[in-house]
N, C-alpha and C positions, 0 to 999 in steps of 0.2 A: 276426820272429815267435818267440815262445818257448812260450806256453801256449795250448792249445786246449781248449774245453770241449764235451763231448758230453752232450746230455740225451736220455734214452731214454723213449719212450712217454708223452710228455706230451700225451695225446690223450684224448678223452672216454671211451673204452673203460674206462679205469682211474681217471679223475678226476671223472667226473660221475655224479650220482645216477641218471641215465637210462642210463648205460653198462652194458655187460655184466657188469663185475665187481660193480657194486653190485646189479644185478638177480639175479645168481647167489648172492651171499653175504650181501646186506644192506648198507644204507647205512653202518652202523657200521664195516664192514670197510674202507671207504675214508676213514675219519675222519682218519688220520694223513696220507694222501695229499692230502686237501683242506686240511689245515693247511700242508703244505710247498709246495703249488702257488704261492700268492702270493709265497712267498720266491724261488722260481725266477724267476717273471716280474720281480719287482723286481730281482733280481740281474742278469739278462740285459738288462733294459730300461734300468737306470739306473746300473749299476756296471761291468759286464764290458765291457772295451775290445777284446777280441781276437775271433778267429773262433769262431763257434758252429756245431756240427753237431747238427742235430735228427734223431733216428732215429724213424720211425714203424713200426707193425706192420701187416701185412696177411696174415692167416692163411687157410689153406683151411678150408672148412666142416668142422666136426667134428674139427679138428686137436688140440684139448684136451679132447675129450669121448669119446675112444676110438671115434670114428666114430658115436656116438649122437646122432642129429639132434634128438632131443627134449630133450637136456640144455641148460640155460641157457648153458653155455659153448660150445655148438656153433656160435654165431654170433660168437664173439669175434673182432673185427677181420676178419671175412669180407667179401668183395667184396659191395657192395650194403648193408651195414650202415652207413647214413650217420651214425648217432649215434656209433658207435665211431670212425669215421674222422676226425671233426672234431678240430681242435687245441684244446687247453685254454689255449693261449698267445695273446697278442695277435697281430694281423696284423703289427704292426711288428717284433716279434721274429722271427716266421716269415720275413718277407721279407728280413731281413738274415742269415739263416742258410743253411748248406748243408743241404739236406733229402734224406735217403736213406730207403729202405723196406727192411725186413728181413722175412723169412718164416719165421724161427725165433727162438728166444730170444736167441741171440747175434747182434749186428749184423754180425759178421765173416762170416756166411753171405752177406751182400750184397757182390757184386763191386764195386759202386759205392762202398760204405763202405771197402772194402779199398783200392781205387785212390785214393780221396780221403785216407786217412790216410797212405799212401805218399807222396802228393804233399806233404802238410803236413810230413812228416818232412824231405822234400827241401828245403822252404822254410825249415826251421830250428825245427820244433817240438821242444822238449826236455822238455815235460810235457803229458800228456793227463789232463784232469780229467773225471770222469764223475758224472752225477747222473741223477735221474729215477726211473722206476718199472719194476718193483718191485725193491727192493734184493735180495731173496732169489731172484730169477729172471733177468730180462733184464739188469739192471745187474750182477748177479754174473757171469753167463756172459760178458758182453761184456768186463768188467774183467779177468777171469782170462785170457781169450784174448788181450786186449791185452798183457798182461805176457809172454805167450809169443811173440807175433808181432812186437812192436815191438823195435827195437834196445835194448840194455841202457842206452844213453845217454839214452833217453827214459823219464822217470819216468812212472809211472801212479798216480793217486790218485783216491779217491772223496770227493766234498765232502759231509761228513755232514749238513749242513743242507738240502741239495738233493736228498735221495733219501729214499725211504719205502717201507714194505712194508704189506701187509694188517695191520690192527690185531691180529689174533689171532697174528701172527708175533712180536709183542713180549712175549707172555705166556709165562712159564716153563712147561715141560712136565714134569709129574711130578716136580717139585723140581729139574729140570735147567734149564740155561740155555735162553733162548728161541731160536727159530730165528734170529731177527735177530742176537742175540748170537753164535751159532755162525758165522754168515756173516761177521760183522766179524772173528772170529778167523781164518777162512780167508783173508780179504783180507790181514791182517797177516802170516800165514805165507807168503803168496805174494809178499810185498814190495809190497803195495798199501796204503799208509797211508790212514786216514781223516783229512782235513784240514778246517780251518775255512774257510768262505767268505771271511771277512775276510783270511785269510792268503794268499789267492789273488790279491789285488789289488795 
């Protein structure tokens, strides 16, 4: 084993027009996510030969709405929210993957994820690839913490074609760089390059 790919939050909460993200901010906000999702499916189902780790979210009610239960975000990935919980990937991909659940933006909050990654390092993982949603939140926090937690001998990279943010995060703000561009710069400064999917095979 050398490379492992981790895909974060490829579930309907973030990817489907009926999911919480689209209901809270509008369907246009998940337009980039919707474009990237088939590329993730194709890459995992047809191209990727190695281990896959799928990370799903399950949050407390009101966790991202400052406790306001009437906010559209109050039900984000909350227990009982069946729409948000559904995978946006095929059953075949899910069944051949290691599946773990996180309760915060970083997957490292999950003891199951931490233990799994430690075991994968022991088995010879020398590069961890990350993709999924959203680049500016859960992918960001998981990638940055991976660089801190994993041995320096293990490279950490984000696969640029396999991750996406809310559409508004690609727009320049007041003449400055977009939030997405700022996160990309943060990755690079942390020693986490953005790599092309074809260069990972």
